N, C-alpha and C positions, 0 to 999 in steps of 0.2 A: 489197283495201285500196288506198287512193289514194297515200299518201305514205310515204316511208321512216320518218318520225317515227311514223306510225301503226303500221307494222310493228314498230318498236322498242318502242313502248308495249305492244303486245299480246304480243310474243314475245322481247323482249330477254333475259328470264330464261333462255331455252333455251340460251344459250351455256354455261351451267353444266353442260350435258349432256356437254361435251367437256373439262371441267376435269381437270387432273391430280390434283386432290384427290378421293379416292373419297367423302368425306363430302358435299362439294358436289354431286357427281354424283348421289348417292343422294337428296339433298334435291330436286334438279331432277327426278329421275324420280318422286318423290312428287308434286311439283307437276304434272308431266305427267299422272299418273294422275288427279289431281283435275280437271284441265281436260278430260281425256277423259270422265270421269264426268259432268261438267257438260254437256258437249256431248251425250252420250247421253241424259241426262235431258231436255234441251231438244228433242232430236229426238223423243223419246217424247211429250212434251207437245204438240209441233206435230202429230204424227200423230193424237193423241187429238182435238184440237179440229178438225183438218181433216176428220175423219170425222163429228164430232158437233155442231159448232157453226157459227156464222155466219162469213162471210168475214172480218170485222174481227178476230175472235178468232184465226183461222188466220193472218192477216197479222201480228198481234202475236207469236204463238208462233213463226212463221217468222223474224221479225226477231231474236228471242232466240236461236234456233238458229244463225243466221248469226253473231251476235255471239260465241257460245261457240266456234264453229268457228275464228274468227279468233284465238283465244287458245290453240290447241293444235296440236300437230304430229301427223300430217302434214296435217291438214285445212286449215290456213291456206294451204297451198301449192296447193290444188285450185282454181285459177282459170286461165282461158285467158289466156295472154300471147303475143302474136305474137312470133316469134323475133327480129325486128328490134328489139324493145323490151326484150330481156333486160338489156342493159347499163345501162339506166336504171331498171329495175324494183326497187322497194324490197324485194321478197321474195327477190331472188337470193341474198343472203348467207344467208338461212335455208334455202334449198335446199342450198347448199353445206355449211352447218352440219349439216343432216340427213344428208347423204352422208358427211361427216367423222365424225360420231357412229357411223354404221354401220361405217365402216372401222376406227376406233380402238377401239371398244368393242362388237364385234358381239354378244356375249352380252347386254349391257344393252339394245342396240337391239332385238334380237329379242324380249326379254322385254317391252319397252314398246311397240314398234311393231307387233308381230304379234299382240298379245293381243286 
């Protein structure tokens, strides 16, 4: 993702994963499950057309998969960022959020992140 605004648009909701309110955390975990399911379906669709269809269909399915990855954790964090760029990278606060979620609510993190 290019800008901090794009990161916020795609992942701003994830800050609810570290809410003090267990109801808000549960809703966020539910949304995370939905985004992970959508990502998995997009990957499956990409793999199907990649094997069986023409290049344009694979390009379209690949674009959908990338779009779904941007909306879920930890997938959105899987991009190469040179170390000297971390301070200005829009995704940095989401890396820190992911680590804080793991530290504060390890059982919830394991249930969602390791499934």
